[in-house]
C-alpha positions as CSV (number, residue, x, y, z in Angstrom):
1,X,6.6,-2.6,6.7
2,X,6.6,0.7,8.7
3,X,9.8,2.0,10.3
4,X,8.1,1.6,13.7
5,X,7.4,-2.0,13.0
6,X,11.0,-2.6,12.1
7,X,12.2,-1.0,15.3
8,X,9.9,-3.0,17.4
9,X,10.9,-6.2,15.7
10,X,14.6,-5.3,16.2
11,X,14.0,-4.7,19.9
12,X,12.0,-7.9,20.4
13,X,14.6,-9.9,18.5
14,X,17.3,-8.8,21.0
15,X,15.0,-9.8,23.9
16,X,14.0,-13.1,22.4
17,X,17.4,-14.6,22.1
18,X,21.1,-13.7,22.1
19,X,22.9,-15.7,19.4
20,X,26.3,-17.1,19.9
21,X,28.6,-16.0,17.2
22,X,31.8,-17.9,16.3
23,X,34.2,-16.1,14.0
24,X,37.8,-15.6,13.3
25,X,38.9,-12.4,15.1
26,X,41.8,-10.3,14.0
27,X,43.3,-8.1,16.8
28,X,43.2,-4.4,16.0
29,X,46.5,-4.0,18.0
30,X,48.4,-6.5,15.9
31,X,50.2,-4.8,13.0
32,X,51.6,-8.1,11.6
33,X,49.4,-8.5,8.5
34,X,51.1,-11.8,7.7
35,X,49.3,-13.3,10.6
36,X,45.9,-12.7,9.0
37,X,44.3,-15.9,7.7
38,X,43.5,-15.7,4.0
39,X,41.6,-18.7,2.7
40,X,42.4,-20.0,-0.8
41,X,39.9,-18.6,-3.3
42,X,37.1,-21.0,-4.3
43,X,36.7,-21.2,-8.0
44,X,33.0,-21.9,-8.8
45,X,33.8,-24.0,-11.9
46,X,37.1,-25.7,-13.0
47,X,37.6,-27.9,-16.0
48,X,40.2,-30.4,-17.0
49,X,39.9,-32.1,-20.4
50,X,36.4,-32.1,-21.9
51,X,38.0,-30.1,-24.7
52,X,34.8,-29.9,-26.8
53,X,32.7,-28.4,-24.0
54,X,32.5,-24.6,-23.6
55,X,31.6,-23.6,-20.1
56,X,32.1,-19.8,-20.6
57,X,28.4,-19.3,-21.3
58,X,27.5,-20.3,-17.7
59,X,26.9,-17.2,-15.7
60,X,27.6,-18.5,-12.2
61,X,26.5,-15.2,-10.6
62,X,22.9,-15.8,-11.9
63,X,22.7,-19.3,-10.5
64,X,21.1,-19.7,-7.1
65,X,20.2,-23.3,-6.9
66,X,21.9,-26.7,-7.2
67,X,19.6,-27.9,-9.9
68,X,20.3,-24.8,-12.0
69,X,24.0,-25.4,-11.8
70,X,23.8,-29.1,-12.6
71,X,21.5,-28.4,-15.5
72,X,23.7,-25.8,-17.0
73,X,26.8,-28.0,-16.7
74,X,25.1,-31.0,-18.4
75,X,23.6,-28.9,-21.2
76,X,27.0,-27.4,-21.9
77,X,28.5,-30.9,-22.1
78,X,25.7,-32.2,-24.3
79,X,26.2,-29.3,-26.7
80,X,29.9,-30.3,-26.9
81,X,28.8,-33.8,-28.1
82,X,29.2,-35.7,-24.8
83,X,26.6,-38.3,-24.0
84,X,24.9,-37.8,-20.6
85,X,24.9,-41.6,-20.0
86,X,28.7,-41.5,-20.1
87,X,28.9,-38.9,-17.3
88,X,29.7,-39.9,-13.7
89,X,28.3,-37.3,-11.3
90,X,29.4,-37.1,-7.7
91,X,28.0,-34.6,-5.2
92,X,29.4,-33.4,-1.9
93,X,27.5,-31.6,0.8
94,X,29.7,-29.8,3.3
95,X,32.6,-32.0,2.1
96,X,30.7,-35.2,2.7
97,X,29.7,-37.3,-0.3
98,X,25.9,-37.8,-0.7
99,X,23.6,-39.3,-3.3
100,X,22.0,-37.3,-6.0
101,X,18.7,-38.6,-4.7
102,X,19.1,-36.7,-1.4
103,X,17.8,-33.2,-0.7
104,X,20.0,-30.8,-2.6
105,X,17.9,-27.8,-1.7
106,X,18.9,-27.5,1.9
107,X,21.3,-24.7,3.1
108,X,24.9,-26.0,2.6
109,X,28.0,-25.8,0.5
110,X,27.8,-28.2,-2.4
111,X,30.4,-29.5,-4.8
112,X,29.7,-31.4,-8.0
113,X,32.4,-33.5,-9.7
114,X,31.6,-34.7,-13.2
115,X,33.8,-37.3,-14.8
116,X,33.8,-38.8,-18.3
117,X,33.5,-42.5,-18.0
118,X,35.3,-43.0,-21.3
119,X,38.2,-40.7,-20.3
120,X,39.1,-40.3,-16.7
121,X,41.2,-37.2,-17.6
122,X,38.0,-35.3,-18.4
123,X,36.6,-33.8,-15.2
124,X,34.7,-30.8,-14.0
125,X,34.4,-29.5,-10.5
126,X,31.7,-26.9,-9.7
127,X,30.9,-25.4,-6.3
128,X,27.8,-23.5,-5.0
129,X,26.6,-22.4,-1.6
130,X,22.9,-22.5,-0.9
131,X,21.4,-20.1,1.6
132,X,17.8,-19.7,0.3
133,X,16.4,-23.0,1.5
134,X,12.7,-23.2,2.5
135,X,13.1,-26.3,4.7
136,X,11.6,-25.7,8.1
137,X,14.8,-26.6,9.9
138,X,16.8,-24.0,7.8
139,X,14.4,-21.1,8.2
140,X,13.5,-21.6,11.9
141,X,17.0,-21.5,13.3
142,X,15.9,-21.5,16.9
143,X,14.1,-24.7,17.8
144,X,14.4,-24.6,21.6
145,X,11.5,-22.2,22.4
146,X,11.4,-22.1,26.2
147,X,8.4,-22.2,28.4
148,X,4.9,-22.3,26.8
149,X,1.5,-22.5,28.3
150,X,0.1,-25.6,26.6
151,X,0.6,-28.0,23.6
152,X,-1.8,-26.3,21.2
153,X,-0.4,-25.4,17.7
154,X,-1.2,-21.7,18.1
155,X,0.7,-21.5,21.4
156,X,3.7,-23.3,19.8
157,X,3.5,-21.0,16.7
158,X,3.6,-17.9,18.8
159,X,6.6,-19.1,20.8
160,X,8.3,-20.2,17.5
161,X,7.8,-16.7,16.0
162,X,9.0,-14.9,19.1
163,X,12.3,-16.9,18.9
164,X,12.5,-16.5,15.1
165,X,11.5,-12.9,14.6
166,X,12.8,-12.8,11.0
167,X,10.1,-15.2,10.0
168,X,7.1,-13.1,11.1
169,X,6.7,-11.7,7.6
170,X,6.5,-15.2,6.3
171,X,3.7,-16.4,8.6
172,X,1.1,-15.8,5.9
173,X,2.8,-18.5,3.8
174,X,3.1,-21.1,6.6
175,X,0.5,-20.1,9.2
176,X,-2.2,-22.6,8.2
177,X,0.2,-25.5,8.5
178,X,1.6,-24.3,11.8
179,X,-1.9,-24.2,13.3
180,X,-2.9,-27.6,11.9
181,X,-2.7,-30.1,14.8
182,X,-2.5,-32.9,12.2
183,X,1.0,-31.6,11.3
184,X,2.2,-32.2,14.9
185,X,3.7,-35.2,16.5
186,X,4.0,-34.7,20.2
187,X,6.9,-36.2,22.1
188,X,6.1,-38.7,24.9
189,X,7.9,-36.7,27.6
190,X,5.6,-33.7,26.9
191,X,8.6,-31.5,26.3
192,X,8.4,-31.0,22.6
193,X,6.9,-31.8,19.2
194,X,7.9,-32.5,15.7
195,X,6.1,-30.5,12.9
196,X,5.9,-32.2,9.6
197,X,4.9,-30.3,6.4
198,X,5.4,-32.1,3.1
199,X,8.2,-34.0,4.8
200,X,9.8,-35.8,1.9
201,X,12.8,-35.3,-0.4
202,X,11.6,-32.9,-3.1
203,X,11.8,-34.1,-6.7
204,X,12.0,-30.5,-7.9
205,X,12.8,-27.2,-6.4
206,X,10.3,-26.5,-3.6
207,X,8.3,-23.3,-3.7
208,X,6.6,-23.7,-0.3
209,X,8.0,-24.4,3.2
210,X,8.5,-28.1,3.7
211,X,10.3,-30.7,5.9
212,X,10.3,-31.4,9.6
213,X,11.1,-29.3,12.6
214,X,12.1,-30.8,15.9
215,X,11.0,-28.5,18.7
216,X,11.9,-28.6,22.4
217,X,10.0,-26.7,25.1
218,X,8.6,-26.9,28.6
219,X,4.9,-26.7,29.3
220,X,4.2,-24.4,32.2
221,X,0.5,-23.6,32.5
222,X,-0.6,-20.0,32.6
223,X,-1.3,-18.6,36.1
224,X,-3.3,-15.4,36.4
225,X,-1.6,-14.5,39.6
226,X,1.8,-14.2,37.8
227,X,0.7,-11.1,36.0
228,X,-1.0,-9.3,38.9
229,X,-4.1,-11.3,39.2
230,X,-5.9,-9.4,36.3
231,X,-9.6,-10.2,36.1
232,X,-10.4,-12.7,33.4
233,X,-12.2,-12.9,31.0
234,X,-11.6,-9.6,29.3
235,X,-12.1,-7.9,26.0
236,X,-9.4,-7.4,23.3
237,X,-9.1,-3.7,24.3
238,X,-8.7,-4.6,27.9
239,X,-5.9,-7.1,27.1
240,X,-4.1,-4.4,25.1
241,X,-4.6,-2.0,28.0
242,X,-2.9,-4.3,30.6
243,X,-0.2,-5.3,28.1
244,X,1.1,-1.8,27.3
245,X,-1.1,0.6,29.2
246,X,-2.5,2.1,26.0
247,X,-5.7,2.0,23.9
248,X,-5.5,-0.4,20.9
249,X,-4.0,1.0,17.6
250,X,-6.6,0.0,15.1
251,X,-5.8,2.0,12.0
252,X,-2.7,0.8,10.2
253,X,-0.9,2.1,7.1
254,X,0.2,0.0,4.2
255,X,0.5,-3.7,5.0
256,X,2.4,-6.3,2.9
257,X,-0.7,-8.6,2.8
258,X,-4.4,-8.6,3.6
259,X,-4.4,-12.2,4.9
260,X,-5.4,-12.8,8.6
261,X,-1.8,-13.7,9.6
262,X,-0.2,-10.6,8.3
263,X,-2.8,-8.4,10.0
264,X,-2.7,-10.5,13.2
265,X,1.1,-10.2,13.6
266,X,1.0,-6.5,12.9
267,X,-1.7,-6.0,15.5
268,X,0.3,-8.0,18.1
269,X,3.5,-6.1,17.5
270,X,1.7,-2.7,17.6
271,X,-0.5,-3.5,20.6
272,X,0.7,-6.4,22.7
273,X,4.2,-5.4,23.8
274,X,4.2,-8.1,26.6
275,X,4.7,-11.5,24.9
276,X,3.0,-13.1,28.0
277,X,-0.3,-12.4,26.3
278,X,0.5,-13.5,22.8
279,X,-0.6,-17.2,23.1
280,X,-3.6,-16.3,25.3
281,X,-4.7,-13.8,22.7
282,X,-4.2,-15.9,19.5
283,X,-5.7,-19.1,21.0
284,X,-8.9,-17.3,22.1
285,X,-9.5,-15.6,18.7
286,X,-12.0,-17.1,16.3
287,X,-9.2,-17.0,13.8
288,X,-10.8,-19.3,11.2
289,X,-13.6,-16.7,10.6
290,X,-11.4,-13.7,10.0
291,X,-11.3,-12.3,6.4
292,X,-10.4,-8.8,5.2
293,X,-13.1,-6.9,3.3
294,X,-12.7,-3.9,1.0
295,X,-14.0,-0.7,2.4
296,X,-16.7,0.7,0.1
297,X,-16.0,3.9,-1.8
298,X,-12.3,3.8,-1.1
299,X,-9.3,2.6,-3.0
300,X,-7.0,-0.1,-1.6
301,X,-8.6,0.2,1.8
302,X,-9.6,-2.8,3.9
303,X,-11.1,-3.7,7.2
304,X,-11.1,-6.8,9.3
305,X,-12.7,-7.6,12.6
306,X,-11.0,-9.7,15.3
307,X,-13.3,-11.3,17.9
308,X,-13.1,-14.2,20.3
309,X,-14.5,-17.7,20.3
310,X,-17.4,-18.4,22.6
311,X,-16.2,-18.1,26.2
312,X,-16.2,-20.9,28.7
313,X,-14.1,-21.1,31.9
314,X,-12.2,-24.4,31.9
315,X,-9.2,-25.8,33.5
316,X,-6.3,-26.8,31.2
317,X,-6.4,-30.5,30.5
318,X,-3.2,-32.5,31.0
319,X,-2.7,-34.2,27.7
320,X,-2.1,-32.7,24.3
321,X,-5.0,-34.6,22.9
322,X,-7.4,-33.1,25.4
323,X,-5.9,-29.6,25.0
324,X,-6.5,-29.8,21.2
325,X,-10.1,-31.2,21.7
326,X,-13.1,-29.5,23.2
327,X,-10.8,-27.2,25.2
328,X,-9.5,-25.6,22.1
329,X,-13.0,-24.9,20.7
330,X,-13.6,-22.3,23.4
331,X,-12.1,-19.0,24.6
332,X,-10.8,-19.0,28.2
333,X,-9.3,-15.6,28.7
334,X,-11.1,-13.4,26.2
335,X,-14.9,-12.8,26.0
336,X,-15.3,-10.4,23.2
337,X,-17.8,-11.4,20.5
338,X,-18.2,-7.7,19.5
339,X,-14.5,-7.6,18.9
340,X,-12.4,-4.9,17.4
341,X,-12.3,-3.5,13.9
342,X,-9.0,-2.9,12.1
343,X,-8.4,-0.8,9.0
344,X,-5.4,-0.8,6.7
345,X,-4.3,-0.3,3.1
346,X,-3.0,-2.9,0.7
347,X,-1.9,-2.7,-2.9
348,X,-1.9,-5.7,-5.1
């Protein structure tokens, strides 16, 4: 990612939302160090009894998942001659006891207590904090996404990304699901939706984004008059021009992927500095047809052309079903079948 891209992301992040931070604050003017709160150290693994088990081989610094920790503990006990069937395992999530059948891959502080059913004096306590969850609710930390123009998935996706800027680089891994209307369950009050992607308790460590995400928003249809009554429809270049008063930047450096979502978000950040146009732009693109092609006689160079769907002037339907029907098949603000050609480099 270019330094310019990082700076823009940082700037937009500060505009998108201001997080509320709750922390213990120590006054710089207080010289009484005894007043500073020092929590008791948390020992990752403690053992009482289980004399034949050697836990020294477990490198806790290389364990990042609950299943890795639990597997290492049980294997060490089995090597010591203890029967797994005689082990009682309790698990606590943020200090509340839960079942081993619940989702142990969500972000939280976990504690496992293993007891020998044949000898209650044998027990092991192991703690681990998970911060690498790929559950939708854990990675999209802001779920109240403000005013949006309509209920279409691409509109919601752009508002979600604007409010969770740190997820932009992950859009290539979840973009297809976030634009699939079949993954959306709209609320009856028309003020939100629930996105469900593989929404079940994983039986093994999940590699892809999963779960459900409860979104809240307010639908406020787009009014051309609110942005100066610009003449619609327009070309992609014209939309860039009214957004940031510049010609489109079409030649990029090295990108982290050659998929349509990586190129799309890079184009938006570089060219559409006014987020008011993001949903209009993305919804009107013929996104399903975009594919990067290698440039002949060049190494690691690619091109991709963005262009609009067929244009038809239509009023926004009231219901989410109608908005995602025939209305979504047409462009309503862009009329640019010629489109714009983008070039970039990508290294496998």
